[in-house]
KETOR-536752 format. One line per 5 residues: number of its first residue (from 1); their letters; for each residue x, y, z of N, C-alpha, C, O. Coordinates in steps of 0.2 Angstrom, whole numbers. Atoms other than C-alpha are relative to their C-alpha. Layout:
NUM> a> X,Y,Z,X,Y,Z,X,Y,Z,X,Y,Z  ...
# end
This chain:
1> msale> -3,0,6,80,-89,63,2,9,0,0,14,3  -3,-9,1,89,-71,57,-6,0,-6,-9,-3,-10  5,-2,7,79,-62,46,3,-2,-7,0,-4,-12  -5,4,6,91,-68,33,-2,-6,-3,-3,-8,-9  2,8,2,88,-85,33,-6,-1,0,-8,-6,-4
6> dgavg> 10,2,-1,67,-84,37,-1,4,-7,-6,3,-10  0,-4,11,69,-71,18,1,-7,-3,-3,-10,-6  -2,4,5,79,-83,11,-4,-6,-1,-7,-6,-6  4,4,0,70,-98,17,-7,2,-5,-9,-1,-10  5,-3,2,54,-90,13,0,1,-8,-5,-2,-12
11> alaga> -3,-2,8,61,-84,-6,-2,-7,-5,-5,-8,-10  -1,4,5,66,-102,-10,-6,-4,2,-10,-4,-3  8,1,0,50,-111,-3,-6,2,-1,-11,-2,-3  5,-5,4,39,-99,-8,-1,-1,-7,-7,-3,-10  1,2,5,44,-101,-24,-2,-9,-4,-5,-10,-9
16> avgda> 3,6,1,43,-120,-24,-8,-3,-2,-10,-6,-6  5,1,-3,27,-120,-16,-3,4,-6,-4,-1,-11  2,-2,6,21,-108,-31,-1,-4,-7,-5,-5,-11  1,4,7,27,-119,-44,-3,-4,-2,-4,-6,-8  2,6,-1,20,-134,-37,-8,-1,-3,-11,-5,-6
21> lggat> 6,-1,-2,3,-125,-36,-2,2,-8,-8,2,-9  1,-4,6,4,-116,-55,1,-6,-4,1,-6,-11  -2,4,7,9,-131,-64,-6,-6,-3,-5,-9,-8  5,3,3,-9,-139,-64,-2,4,-4,-2,1,-9  2,-5,4,-15,-124,-73,6,4,-5,5,9,-7
26> egrsp> -5,-2,6,0,-121,-86,-2,-2,-6,-4,-7,-8  2,0,7,-5,-116,-103,-5,-1,-2,-7,-1,-8  8,-2,2,-22,-114,-101,-2,7,1,1,12,4  6,-6,-1,-35,-101,-101,-2,1,6,-2,-4,9  5,0,-4,-44,-93,-87,-7,-5,1,-10,-7,6
31> eqirq> 4,1,0,-57,-97,-93,-3,-10,0,-8,-13,1  -1,9,1,-53,-117,-96,1,-2,7,-4,-5,10  -1,-2,-7,-47,-115,-77,-5,-1,5,-3,-4,10  3,-1,-3,-62,-112,-72,-7,-5,0,-10,-7,4  4,5,0,-73,-124,-80,3,-7,2,-1,-11,0
36> ryggp> -5,8,-1,-61,-140,-76,-1,1,9,-3,-3,13  0,1,-8,-61,-135,-58,-6,2,3,-7,3,9  5,-6,-5,-78,-126,-56,0,5,2,-5,6,5  -2,-7,0,-72,-110,-54,7,1,4,10,-4,4  -8,-2,0,-56,-102,-49,5,-5,5,3,-6,11
41> vtgiv> -3,4,-5,-43,-113,-40,3,2,8,6,7,8  0,-3,-5,-40,-110,-22,6,-4,6,7,-3,11  -5,4,-3,-28,-122,-17,6,-5,-6,8,-5,-12  -7,5,5,-16,-137,-23,-7,-6,-1,-10,-9,4  4,4,4,-28,-147,-35,4,-5,-5,10,-5,-6
46> gpflp> -2,8,3,-25,-164,-46,1,5,-7,1,11,-8  -2,-4,8,-19,-162,-65,-6,0,-3,-11,-4,-3  4,-3,5,-28,-153,-78,-6,-5,-4,-12,-5,-5  2,6,5,-30,-170,-88,2,-6,5,7,-8,5  1,8,-4,-35,-186,-77,3,-4,-4,5,-8,-1
51> dwrts> -5,4,2,-27,-194,-90,7,1,-1,10,0,-6  -6,-3,3,-12,-187,-90,6,-5,0,12,-3,-2  -6,4,5,-1,-203,-94,0,0,-6,5,0,-9  -1,1,6,-7,-204,-109,-2,6,-4,-1,6,-10  1,-4,5,-13,-188,-114,4,6,-3,9,8,0
56> rpsap> -6,-5,4,-3,-173,-127,-5,4,3,-11,3,4  -7,-1,0,4,-161,-123,1,-1,7,6,2,9  -2,0,-6,5,-165,-105,4,-8,2,9,-8,6  -6,6,-1,12,-184,-106,6,2,-3,8,5,-7  0,4,-7,23,-192,-95,-3,6,5,-7,3,9
61> yhkgd> 0,-3,-8,21,-177,-82,-7,0,3,-12,1,0  5,0,-4,10,-179,-69,1,7,3,6,9,6  2,-8,-3,5,-159,-65,-4,1,4,-10,0,2  5,-1,-3,-3,-155,-52,1,-3,8,7,-5,10  -3,5,-7,-4,-164,-34,5,4,4,9,0,7
66> ghvtd> -7,0,-4,9,-154,-27,5,-1,-1,9,0,4  -4,2,4,21,-159,-39,5,5,-2,3,8,-7  -5,-6,4,37,-145,-42,-1,-1,-8,-5,-5,-10  -1,2,6,40,-145,-60,8,4,-2,12,5,3  -8,-2,0,59,-139,-69,2,7,3,7,7,5
71> dtlmt> -1,-4,-1,58,-123,-64,3,0,8,7,4,10  -3,3,-6,62,-130,-45,5,-5,-1,9,-6,3  -6,3,2,74,-141,-52,6,3,-1,12,2,0  -7,-3,3,85,-131,-60,3,6,6,9,8,6  0,-4,-8,82,-119,-43,7,-4,4,13,-2,5
76> tmlvk> -3,3,-4,90,-132,-33,6,-1,-2,11,-1,2  -7,1,4,104,-136,-46,5,5,3,10,4,6  -4,-6,-1,109,-117,-46,3,0,9,8,2,10  -2,-2,-7,110,-117,-26,5,-5,1,11,-3,2  -6,6,1,120,-134,-26,7,4,-5,12,3,-1
81> vyqhk> -5,-5,4,133,-122,-39,3,5,6,9,6,7  0,-5,-2,132,-110,-26,3,-3,8,5,2,11  1,5,-4,134,-124,-12,9,1,-1,13,5,2  -8,2,4,152,-129,-21,4,7,2,8,7,7  -4,-5,3,158,-112,-26,1,5,7,6,8,8
86> rdhld> 0,-5,-6,153,-101,-9,2,6,-1,5,9,4  -1,-6,-1,156,-85,-18,-5,2,-6,-11,-1,-5  4,-4,3,147,-74,-33,2,-6,-7,8,-9,-7  1,4,6,143,-85,-50,2,3,-4,1,10,-4  1,-4,7,149,-81,-68,-4,-8,-4,-7,-13,-3
91> afdid> 4,3,6,144,-89,-84,5,-9,-1,3,-15,-2  -5,8,1,159,-102,-83,-2,-5,2,-4,-10,-1  2,5,-4,153,-110,-67,-7,-4,-1,-8,-9,1  5,4,4,137,-114,-77,2,-6,-5,0,-11,-5  -4,6,2,148,-124,-86,3,-5,1,3,-11,-2
96> ehlvp> -5,5,-3,158,-131,-76,-2,-5,7,0,-11,10  4,4,-7,146,-135,-61,-7,-3,0,-9,-9,2  8,2,3,127,-135,-66,1,-5,-7,-3,-10,-7  4,4,7,127,-144,-83,3,-7,3,-2,-11,3  0,4,-3,136,-157,-74,-5,-5,4,-6,-11,4
101> lllne> 4,3,-5,124,-159,-62,-7,0,-5,-12,-3,-2  6,1,5,110,-159,-78,2,-6,-2,-2,-10,-2  -1,5,5,118,-171,-86,2,-8,8,1,-13,5  -4,6,-4,125,-185,-71,-4,0,7,-4,-5,10  2,1,-8,115,-181,-54,-7,-2,-1,-12,1,-4
106> rvwip> 8,5,-2,100,-194,-49,-5,4,5,-3,5,11  4,-4,-4,85,-184,-43,-6,-2,1,-8,-4,-5  6,2,1,68,-188,-38,-3,6,-4,-2,11,-2  2,-3,3,58,-181,-51,-8,2,-2,-11,3,-7  8,0,-3,38,-178,-44,-3,-1,-7,-6,-6,-8
111> eleqe> 4,0,6,32,-175,-61,0,-6,-4,-5,-8,-8  1,7,3,38,-193,-68,-1,-4,6,-3,-10,5  2,7,-7,35,-202,-50,8,-4,-3,7,-10,-5  -4,5,1,52,-209,-54,8,4,1,10,10,-1  -9,-3,0,73,-205,-50,4,0,-7,5,-5,-10
116> svplq> -1,0,5,81,-199,-64,6,5,0,8,7,5  -5,-6,-2,95,-186,-70,-4,6,-4,-8,5,-9  4,-5,1,86,-169,-73,0,2,-8,-5,5,-10  -1,-1,8,91,-169,-92,-7,-1,-1,-10,3,-3  6,3,1,75,-181,-92,-5,5,-2,-8,4,-7
121> rvfla> 5,-1,-2,64,-168,-86,-2,7,-4,-7,9,-6  0,-7,0,69,-151,-91,-2,3,-8,-2,-2,-12  4,1,5,61,-143,-107,6,2,-5,11,4,-3  -5,1,6,70,-142,-124,4,7,2,10,6,2  -5,-6,-2,76,-122,-119,7,-1,6,13,1,7
126> ekwla> -7,1,-6,86,-130,-103,3,-6,-4,9,-6,-2  -5,4,4,94,-143,-113,4,3,-5,10,2,-5  -4,-5,5,100,-130,-125,6,-1,5,10,-4,2  -8,1,-3,115,-130,-111,4,-5,0,10,-4,0  -6,5,-1,121,-147,-111,2,-1,-7,8,-2,-8
131> irlyy> -2,-1,5,120,-146,-130,5,5,-3,9,5,-7  -8,-4,3,131,-131,-132,2,0,4,5,5,1  -4,-1,-3,140,-130,-118,4,-6,3,10,-6,5  -5,6,-1,145,-150,-114,0,-4,-8,3,-9,-8  -1,2,5,143,-155,-132,3,5,-7,6,4,-12
136> ghvdp> -3,-5,6,146,-139,-143,7,2,2,10,5,-2  -7,-2,-6,161,-134,-130,-2,9,-2,1,11,-7  0,-6,2,154,-115,-133,1,5,6,1,3,12  -2,-4,-8,161,-100,-124,-5,1,3,-8,6,1  5,1,-6,148,-101,-108,-2,8,-2,-8,8,-5
141> reagv> 5,-7,2,144,-80,-112,-1,1,-4,-1,8,-4  4,-2,8,138,-82,-129,-5,-6,0,-8,-7,-5  4,8,1,130,-100,-126,-7,0,1,-9,-5,3  5,-1,-3,114,-92,-123,-2,2,-6,-8,0,-6  2,-3,6,113,-84,-141,-4,-6,-6,-2,-12,-5
146> gnivn> 3,7,0,102,-95,-151,-7,-3,1,-12,-5,-3  6,1,-2,91,-100,-140,-6,2,-1,-7,8,-1  6,-3,-2,73,-99,-140,-2,8,6,1,9,11  2,-5,-5,67,-83,-130,-4,1,4,-9,3,3  7,0,-3,58,-86,-116,0,0,8,4,5,10
151> cgaam> -3,-3,-9,58,-87,-95,4,-5,1,6,-5,7  -4,4,-1,69,-101,-97,7,0,6,9,-4,9  -4,-1,-4,83,-94,-87,0,5,7,3,7,12  -1,-4,-7,75,-82,-76,-5,-5,3,-1,-6,9  3,4,-4,64,-94,-69,3,-5,8,1,-9,12
156> ymapv> -6,3,-6,78,-100,-57,7,4,3,12,2,5  -6,-8,-2,88,-83,-53,-1,-1,6,4,-1,9  3,-3,-9,80,-82,-35,6,-2,4,7,2,9  -5,1,-4,96,-90,-27,5,4,-4,10,2,-3  -4,-6,3,105,-75,-37,-1,5,5,3,8,8
161> gvana> 4,-8,-3,96,-62,-28,1,-2,9,1,2,13  1,1,-6,97,-72,-11,8,1,2,10,3,7  -6,2,-1,116,-73,-15,2,8,3,7,8,7  -1,-8,-1,116,-52,-15,-6,3,3,-8,8,1  6,-2,-6,101,-51,-2,4,8,1,10,10,2
166> gnpdg> -2,-8,-2,99,-31,1,2,3,-8,-2,6,-10  -3,-4,7,108,-25,-17,-3,-5,-7,0,-10,-10  2,0,7,98,-27,-31,4,1,-7,3,-1,-13  -6,-3,6,112,-20,-43,4,-6,-1,5,-8,-7  -5,5,0,124,-34,-38,-4,-7,-3,-2,-10,-7
171> ayaea> 5,6,4,110,-48,-42,1,3,-8,4,0,-13  3,0,9,104,-40,-60,9,0,-4,9,-1,-10  -5,3,3,124,-41,-64,1,-6,0,2,-10,-5  -4,8,0,128,-57,-58,-7,-4,-3,-5,-6,-8  1,2,6,114,-64,-66,0,0,-5,1,-5,-8
176> idisg> -3,1,9,116,-57,-83,6,-3,0,5,-7,-5  -7,3,0,132,-63,-82,-2,-11,-1,0,-15,-6  1,7,1,125,-82,-78,-2,0,-4,1,-3,-9  4,3,5,110,-82,-89,4,1,-9,1,0,-14  -2,-1,6,122,-78,-104,2,-8,-3,3,-10,-8
181> ahqss> -5,6,3,129,-96,-104,-8,-2,-3,-7,-7,-7  5,3,1,108,-100,-107,-4,2,-4,-7,-3,-8  3,-6,1,99,-84,-113,1,5,-4,5,9,-2  -5,-8,1,102,-70,-123,-9,4,-2,-14,1,-2  6,-4,-1,89,-53,-125,-4,-1,4,-2,-4,9
186> ygrea> 5,-2,-5,74,-50,-117,-1,-7,5,-5,-6,10  -1,6,-4,75,-69,-108,5,2,4,4,2,10  -4,-1,-4,91,-64,-101,-1,8,3,5,10,5  1,-7,-1,86,-47,-97,-5,-1,6,-6,4,10  6,1,-6,71,-54,-86,4,-5,5,3,-4,11
191> agvya> -5,4,-4,84,-66,-78,3,4,5,3,3,11  -1,-5,-6,92,-51,-71,-3,4,4,-3,6,10  6,-6,-6,79,-40,-66,-5,-4,5,-8,-1,9  2,4,-6,71,-56,-57,4,-1,5,3,-1,11  -6,0,-7,87,-58,-47,-1,5,5,0,5,12
196> aavae> 0,-5,-3,86,-40,-44,-5,0,7,-4,2,13  8,-3,-4,67,-39,-37,0,-7,7,-4,-6,11  -1,5,-5,72,-56,-24,6,3,5,6,0,11  -5,-1,-3,87,-46,-19,-2,5,4,1,5,9  3,-7,-1,77,-29,-15,-5,-4,6,-4,-1,12
201> alrpg> 7,4,-3,62,-41,-6,6,-3,5,3,-5,10  -4,2,-6,75,-47,6,4,7,4,6,6,10  -1,-7,-4,81,-27,10,-6,0,6,-12,-2,5  2,-1,-5,76,-24,27,-7,8,-3,-5,13,-7  4,-6,0,59,-11,25,-3,-1,-8,-6,4,-10
206> atpss> 0,-1,5,57,-17,7,-9,0,1,-12,-1,6  9,1,4,38,-17,-2,0,-3,-6,4,-3,-10  2,2,6,30,-24,-15,1,7,-5,3,5,-11  -1,-6,6,31,-4,-25,9,0,2,12,0,-3  -8,1,1,50,-4,-19,4,-7,-5,9,-6,-8
211> ivdac> -5,5,2,54,-21,-27,-4,3,-6,1,6,-9  1,-2,8,45,-15,-44,3,7,-2,4,8,-8  -4,-7,1,54,5,-42,7,-6,-3,10,-6,-9  -7,4,1,70,-7,-42,1,-4,-6,6,-3,-9  2,3,5,63,-17,-56,3,4,-7,7,3,-11
216> vrlar> 1,-5,6,59,-3,-66,7,6,-3,8,9,-8  -5,-3,1,75,6,-61,6,-4,-5,10,-1,-9  -7,4,3,88,-8,-68,-5,-4,-7,-2,-8,-10  2,6,8,78,-17,-84,-1,7,-5,-3,13,-3  -1,0,7,80,-13,-101,-7,0,-6,-11,-4,-6
221> dgtrd> 5,1,7,70,-9,-118,-7,-4,2,-10,-3,7  7,3,-2,54,-20,-118,-2,-2,7,-8,-1,10  1,0,-9,58,-26,-100,-5,3,2,-11,3,3  3,-6,-4,56,-11,-94,-7,3,-1,-11,4,4  4,-3,0,42,-5,-102,-6,-4,-1,-12,-1,-2
226> aivav> 5,3,-2,32,-19,-101,-3,-1,8,-9,-1,9  2,-4,-6,33,-17,-82,-4,4,3,-8,3,7  3,-6,-2,29,-2,-80,-7,0,-5,-11,4,-3  6,3,5,14,-7,-94,-4,-4,6,-8,-1,10  3,3,-7,8,-20,-81,-3,4,6,-8,7,7
231> taaaa> -1,-2,-8,13,-15,-63,-7,7,-2,-12,8,2  7,-7,-1,0,2,-68,-5,-3,-2,-10,0,0  6,2,0,-13,-9,-75,-2,-4,8,-8,-7,10  0,6,-9,-12,-19,-57,-1,6,6,-4,5,12  5,-3,-7,-15,-5,-47,-8,2,-1,-11,5,4
236> gldgk> 7,-1,-2,-32,-4,-51,-5,-7,0,-11,-8,0  1,7,-3,-35,-22,-47,-2,-2,7,1,1,12  3,2,-7,-43,-30,-31,5,-7,0,7,-7,6  -5,6,-1,-31,-45,-32,-1,-6,-2,4,-10,-4  1,5,-1,-41,-58,-33,-2,-3,-9,-4,-9,-11
241> diapl> 0,5,7,-42,-60,-53,5,6,-3,3,12,-3  -5,-4,5,-27,-52,-64,0,-2,-7,5,-2,-11  0,2,7,-33,-60,-81,0,8,-4,1,8,-10  0,-5,5,-35,-41,-86,8,2,-2,9,5,-7  -6,-1,0,-17,-40,-85,2,-2,-7,5,2,-12
246> reama> -2,3,8,-14,-50,-101,-2,6,-5,2,5,-10  1,-7,4,-21,-33,-110,4,3,-1,6,4,-7  -4,-5,-1,-8,-22,-104,8,-7,-3,12,-5,-7  -5,2,2,5,-37,-107,0,-2,-8,6,-4,-9  1,3,4,-1,-43,-124,6,5,-6,9,2,-10
251> pfdtv> -4,-3,7,10,-29,-136,6,-2,2,9,1,-3  -7,1,-2,26,-36,-127,3,-7,-2,9,-9,-2  0,7,-1,23,-53,-128,-1,-4,-8,-5,-4,-12  -2,2,6,30,-64,-142,-5,-6,-3,-6,-8,-9  3,7,-1,20,-79,-139,-7,1,-4,-9,-2,-9
256> gpeyr> 7,-3,5,2,-71,-144,-5,-2,6,-4,-3,12  6,3,-5,-14,-77,-137,-2,-7,1,-5,-9,6  -2,7,-2,-13,-96,-140,7,-2,2,12,-2,-1  -7,1,-5,-1,-101,-127,3,-6,-3,9,-6,-3  -5,7,2,3,-118,-133,2,0,-7,6,-5,-8
261> dpgrg> 0,-1,8,3,-113,-151,1,7,-4,-2,11,-8  -5,-9,3,15,-97,-153,1,-1,-7,2,-6,-10  0,0,8,15,-90,-170,8,-1,-1,12,-3,3  -9,2,0,33,-90,-180,3,3,1,9,1,2  -6,-6,-2,39,-74,-175,-1,1,9,0,6,12
266> arrps> -2,1,-7,39,-80,-156,5,-2,4,8,-7,2  -7,2,-3,53,-81,-146,6,3,-2,10,3,2  -7,-4,3,65,-72,-154,4,7,2,1,11,6  -4,-5,-2,78,-59,-151,-5,7,0,-9,6,-4  3,-5,-2,70,-42,-147,0,5,3,-2,3,9
271> rlhai> -5,-3,-4,76,-26,-140,-10,6,1,-11,11,4  6,0,-2,54,-22,-140,-5,-4,5,-10,-3,7  6,5,-2,47,-36,-133,3,-5,9,8,-6,11  -3,4,-6,49,-46,-116,-4,-4,3,-10,-4,3  6,6,-3,43,-61,-106,-5,2,3,-5,6,7
276> eelpv> 4,-2,-3,28,-62,-101,0,-1,10,-1,4,14  0,2,-8,30,-70,-82,2,4,5,-1,5,10  -4,-4,-7,41,-58,-73,-6,7,-1,-10,7,4  5,-6,-4,30,-40,-76,-7,-4,2,-9,-2,7  4,4,-4,15,-53,-74,0,-1,8,-4,3,11
281> algal> -4,3,-7,22,-60,-57,0,8,4,-2,8,10  -1,-5,-4,26,-41,-52,-7,5,-2,-7,11,0  6,-1,0,9,-37,-56,-8,-1,5,-12,3,7  2,5,-7,1,-49,-44,4,2,6,1,2,11  -2,-4,-7,11,-41,-31,-1,3,-1,-7,2,2
286> latgg> 3,-7,-3,6,-25,-32,-7,0,0,-10,5,2  8,1,2,-13,-32,-36,-3,-2,7,-9,-1,8  0,4,-5,-12,-41,-20,2,2,7,1,-1,12  -6,-1,-5,-1,-31,-8,5,-4,2,7,-4,8  -5,7,-6,11,-45,-5,-2,-4,2,3,-7,4
291> dyrga> 3,5,-3,-1,-57,0,3,-5,-2,3,-4,-8  -1,6,3,7,-74,-3,-6,-4,-1,-5,-8,-6  5,5,1,-9,-83,-3,-3,1,-8,-3,-2,-13  2,-4,5,-17,-71,-14,4,-2,-5,3,-6,-9  -5,-2,5,-3,-68,-26,0,-6,-4,-2,-6,-10
296> vlaav> -1,2,4,1,-83,-30,-8,-5,-4,-9,-7,-10  8,-2,3,-19,-88,-32,-2,2,-6,-5,0,-11  1,-6,6,-19,-74,-43,4,-3,-6,1,-5,-11  -5,4,6,-4,-82,-54,-1,-6,-2,2,-9,-7  1,9,0,-11,-99,-53,-6,1,-5,-6,0,-11
301> nygrd> 7,-1,4,-29,-94,-59,1,5,-7,-4,6,-11  -2,-3,7,-20,-82,-75,1,-6,-3,-2,-6,-9  -2,6,5,-15,-99,-83,6,2,-2,10,5,1  -5,-1,3,-4,-98,-96,6,-3,0,6,-8,-3  -4,5,-3,14,-102,-89,-1,4,6,2,9,8
306> adsia> 3,-1,-8,5,-101,-72,6,-3,4,7,0,9  -5,1,-6,20,-110,-63,5,3,-1,7,5,5  -4,-4,-1,33,-100,-67,-1,8,2,3,12,4  1,-6,-3,24,-84,-64,-2,-2,5,-1,4,8  3,2,-8,17,-92,-46,10,-2,3,11,0,9
311> tmvgs> -6,0,-2,36,-96,-45,5,5,2,10,5,6  -3,-6,-1,42,-78,-46,-3,4,5,0,7,9  5,-3,-6,27,-71,-36,2,-2,7,4,2,11  0,3,-8,29,-84,-21,5,0,2,5,0,8  -6,-2,-3,48,-81,-19,-1,8,1,1,10,6
316> lcgal> 0,-8,-2,45,-60,-20,-4,0,7,-2,3,11  4,-3,-6,31,-62,-7,4,-4,9,5,-1,14  -6,2,-4,41,-77,1,6,5,4,5,4,10  -4,-4,0,54,-66,4,2,6,3,7,8,6  3,-5,-3,45,-52,9,-3,0,8,-4,5,12
321> hgiaa> 2,3,-6,38,-61,24,-1,-6,3,-5,-6,8  -4,1,-4,46,-74,29,-3,-9,-3,-8,-10,-7  4,10,2,42,-97,27,-8,2,4,-13,-2,2  6,3,-5,27,-92,41,-6,3,-6,-11,3,-3  3,-6,7,18,-81,24,-3,-6,-4,-8,-5,-7
326> ipedw> 2,5,5,16,-99,15,-3,-3,4,-1,-4,9  5,6,-3,0,-109,20,5,-6,2,8,-9,-3  -3,7,-5,7,-123,31,-4,-7,-4,0,-11,-5  1,3,3,-4,-134,22,1,-3,-7,-1,-8,-9  -4,-1,6,4,-130,5,5,-3,1,6,-8,-2
331> rdtvs> -8,3,0,22,-133,13,-1,-8,-2,0,-12,-6  1,9,-1,16,-151,18,0,-5,-4,3,-10,-4  2,5,4,8,-157,4,5,2,-5,7,-3,-9  -6,-1,5,21,-149,-8,7,-6,2,9,-11,-2  -6,4,-2,36,-157,4,-2,-6,0,3,-10,0
336> rnsrl> -1,8,-1,28,-174,5,-1,-3,-6,1,-9,-7  3,5,6,21,-176,-13,7,0,-5,9,-5,-8  -8,0,5,39,-170,-22,5,-1,4,10,0,1  -4,5,-5,48,-179,-7,4,7,-1,9,7,-5  -4,-2,0,56,-163,-4,1,6,7,-4,8,11
341> dltan> -3,-4,-6,64,-152,10,2,7,-3,7,10,-5  -1,-6,4,57,-136,6,3,9,5,1,15,3  -3,-4,-2,69,-127,19,6,1,-2,9,6,-2  -7,0,-1,84,-133,15,4,7,-8,8,11,-7  -3,-6,3,88,-122,-1,1,6,4,5,9,7
346> grama> -1,-7,-6,84,-108,9,6,2,5,8,8,6  -3,-1,-7,94,-110,23,9,-3,-2,14,-1,0  -9,2,5,111,-118,11,1,8,-3,6,12,-2  -3,-9,1,109,-99,3,0,5,3,2,11,1  -3,-5,-4,109,-90,18,5,-1,3,7,4,7
351> avard> -6,1,-3,124,-97,24,5,0,-6,11,1,-5  -5,-3,5,132,-95,7,-1,7,-2,2,10,-7  -1,-7,3,127,-76,6,3,2,6,5,7,6  -4,-3,-7,134,-75,25,8,0,-4,12,5,-3  -7,3,2,151,-83,16,2,6,-5,7,9,-3
356> iyakd> -1,-4,4,150,-71,0,0,7,4,6,10,3  -1,-7,-2,147,-54,10,6,1,3,9,6,2  -7,0,-4,163,-60,20,4,1,-5,9,5,-3  -4,-2,4,171,-60,4,2,7,-4,7,10,-7  1,-7,4,165,-44,-3,3,4,5,8,7,4
361> rerva> -3,-3,-5,169,-36,13,9,2,0,12,7,1  -9,2,-1,188,-42,11,1,5,-7,6,10,-7  -3,-1,4,188,-37,-7,-1,7,-2,3,9,-6  0,-6,-1,181,-18,-4,7,3,4,11,8,3  -6,-3,-4,194,-16,10,8,0,-4,13,3,-3
366> araaa> -7,-2,5,208,-21,-4,-1,6,-4,4,10,-3  1,-5,5,202,-11,-16,2,10,4,5,15,2  -1,-7,-5,200,6,-3,7,0,2,9,6,3  -6,-1,-5,217,1,3,6,4,-9,10,8,-9  -4,-1,4,225,1,-15,-1,8,-3,3,12,-5
371> fdalv> 4,-6,2,213,15,-20,4,7,3,7,11,-1  -3,-6,-1,220,27,-6,7,1,-1,9,6,-1  -7,-1,0,237,23,-8,2,4,-9,7,8,-9  -1,-5,5,235,29,-27,-2,7,-1,-1,10,-7  2,-4,-4,228,44,-20,4,6,3,5,12,2
376> a> -4,-6,-7,239,50,-7,4,5,-3,7,9,0
# end
């Protein structure tokens, strides 16, 4: 396969596998994770709560055992929107194409162990899309205003990076537009920066450092400050334990030390703050030198929003190194237990990216001709 297809498959399969591993430890502290599993997690594990069917706050979701979460469900729906349009997307495409999938398309939900519409599984911050766009008829460019500010939009922006492979600036701008339908403030900013990171990771010659550099160059306000602080702290870590990154992230994170019990000021718009997931994912990327296994396990054992952190760093490592970087036993288990073709999204997005690039070349040529005529 081409380098584009290998990187695209690696990015989106890497995101899904990271998501599946991180689901088991989501919301927990490193100490709780070690106590539950008898030490650091080293692969796919069962649910944190064995009685997950009835225990709160997990019920009725079967997290762990290689089950992907809503991060992957949302990513797959965005891929389908790209397959439909085969061109760059904007906020109106989220309204016209993604929301109907959210409401009407029946898919297998691994955590529910049944087929249902994605709306039945996604978090309240994603249900916001249906409330604001389908029921509220809000302008898609502004519909994200009022939602809690979290990683909800960022977590599924990897396809935007693939659509703009090698062009982080274009990926940033497109993701900022798309995510306006879902998020505002630093949640929207993180969506743009994460898409840019994936686009940079697909550029020939990219490295973990070049990815971070692209993110710092494009990021604004607290998001930029958090990335700078967390990646600086990551430089001194050996990659096996990234728990110390929490101290660097804490001044920028509104959720607070108790992830499942945030304070009254949490997740509100701010120019000073940042979501935790993206800076920590970039920190894990640097601390492990872009090694897929090491980076994803570092994210899993970090806890807190582990599935989204592992989704992000998994996609970046997969984009850098291709599908072969993802351990085969993890791929097989996630594919089987989530009933998911792990290569499908990447192959689809590689084909879409080719179509988009051909259209971009035509647009550039048309503009060059017009501009030449203007200055002749």
